[in-house]
C-alpha angles and dihedrals in degrees: 000000000000115000119231098195129017138175115221115202113205124184122224090238090061091052090054087066111174092357128086092233141354124043129314104218092195092057091044090053091050089050090051090056091049091051091046091064090050092052091048088053089061100257122131115224133207118183123203112195129202124214105218092118086070109024141340115213097212092049098046094047113108137052089077098320112114119225091241090054090047090053090048088053088052090052089054088052089057088050091057090051093047093050092049093048091048092056094043093047091050090048087056092052097260111132104229139173128197114219121186131208089201124065106271107133094157093064108021143021116255116258103254121164096229094044092051090049091049092053092047093050089053090057097257126140111239115213113195120209129188100038107237091333090245131101124246091036121106124221087245090064090042089054093056090043093053092043089056093045092051096043096244120179094223145353113239108206110198116211139165092255131059097250145319119320132192087241138004106298090201090062102029123053091195094056112137123217121226115225089198138000137194115238091238092060093045092051097044100041108089091198091065105083103153093114139021111274092227088056090050091048092052092047091049093049092051098035094241109158119224126203117200111202148143105270092184094070108097113255097009096116092049091047090052096047088048089058100256123142111260127153122342123321116213113196 
């Protein structure tokens, strides 16, 4: 089954590429070319970006910084990523718009349901900054939330590994990869940590499938949007 509209969730750490922090422009340019093939194939793309390459709210909270403030700082990190990706995508010939869930009219359009739909229907990539715009909510949960709001067929969760395993494949040579998983198992199994449990719970409640995969393998995003089996499908 070919997907018509997908949400791609990218972490901030992935955007840092070969650097310890910040954005790797070379990787972002490569990603733009990967997305270009997906758009040409007739699939509409929304990208939700994390901000961990700059700051994580839960980690920075303390020593006088409130958790709410820390989360707001994290949202601003996602804004930096979204703005950079928008420019780099456009430079590679991919029409792109940055929409923000936090008030930032000077640098981005507000995230409005009808506006996002309009951009998508005109063949533009929509990059969403600011998560849900509220503290205590991860960008994983925001990704599922936005995917539901914009009637996406699936959430594509990009990770550093090629799917979900029964244990950490980096630490255990005998780790076994799941080709598919039921939401209940993914939520209840403490060893499965590829996505925030609140995000999984929301996806399960609303029957929004999630595919966990390695987005940095050439052609993987196009394969997925074309309906081929890549990574682990949670549904």
